C-alpha positions in Angstrom: -43.7 72.8 -83.5 -41.4 75.7 -83.9 -42.0 78.5 -86.3 -39.4 79.4 -88.9 -38.3 82.4 -86.9 -38.0 80.4 -83.7 -36.0 77.7 -85.5 -33.7 80.4 -86.9 -33.3 81.9 -83.4 -32.5 78.5 -81.9 -29.9 77.8 -84.6 -28.3 81.2 -84.0 -28.1 80.5 -80.3 -26.6 77.0 -81.0 -24.0 78.6 -83.4 -23.0 81.2 -80.7 -22.6 78.5 -78.1 -20.4 76.4 -80.3 -18.4 79.5 -81.3 -18.0 80.9 -77.8 -17.4 77.6 -76.0 -16.6 74.5 -78.2 -15.9 72.4 -75.1 -19.5 73.0 -73.9 -20.9 71.5 -77.1 -18.4 68.6 -77.1 -19.4 67.7 -73.6 -22.9 66.9 -74.8 -21.7 64.6 -77.5 -19.2 62.9 -75.1 -21.9 61.7 -72.7 -23.2 58.5 -74.1 -26.0 56.6 -72.5 -25.3 52.9 -72.4 -27.9 50.7 -73.9 -30.0 48.8 -71.4 -28.8 45.3 -70.5 -31.7 42.8 -70.7 -29.5 39.7 -70.3 -30.5 39.5 -66.6 -34.1 38.7 -67.8 -32.8 35.8 -69.9 -30.9 34.5 -66.8 -34.0 34.8 -64.6 -36.2 33.0 -67.1 -33.7 30.2 -67.5 -33.3 29.8 -63.7 -37.0 29.7 -63.2 -37.5 27.0 -65.8 -34.6 25.0 -64.4 -36.1 25.3 -60.9 -39.5 24.2 -62.1 -38.1 21.3 -64.0 -36.0 20.2 -60.9 -39.1 20.4 -58.7 -41.2 18.4 -61.2 -38.4 15.7 -61.4 -38.2 15.6 -57.6 -42.0 15.2 -57.3 -41.9 12.5 -60.1 -39.5 10.4 -58.1 -36.4 11.1 -60.1 -33.9 12.5 -57.6 -30.9 12.1 -60.0 -32.6 14.3 -62.6 -33.7 16.8 -59.9 -30.0 17.0 -58.7 -28.9 17.5 -62.3 -31.3 20.4 -62.7 -30.2 21.9 -59.4 -26.5 21.6 -60.5 -27.4 23.3 -63.8 -29.2 26.1 -62.0 -26.2 26.6 -59.7 -23.8 26.7 -62.7 -25.9 29.3 -64.4 -26.4 31.4 -61.3 -22.9 31.3 -59.8 -20.9 33.2 -62.5 -23.6 35.8 -62.9 -23.8 36.3 -59.2 -20.0 36.6 -58.8 -19.7 39.0 -61.7 -22.3 41.2 -60.3 -20.4 41.4 -57.0 -17.2 42.3 -58.8 -19.0 45.0 -60.8 -20.3 46.5 -57.5 -16.8 46.5 -56.0 -15.4 48.3 -59.0 -18.0 51.1 -58.8 -17.0 52.0 -55.2 
């Protein structure tokens, strides 16, 4: 916790910085940290559930259902995988 005098000194330093170099102060406001993207977790959970259900269907003797779950998992994974590769190419 800052004392009143320390707070006043800090405010004075900030005022001087803004007055002397406005671009310096603007550069701090311009840098925005993007919010974390937790959608990958939802994709991972869905893919794990689909894989488990496909395995259960295969073990239960329902190959058509197992193939349907495998296809569903592939459809969910494929666009996410390709978009991730495109994002990596753009960053280079």
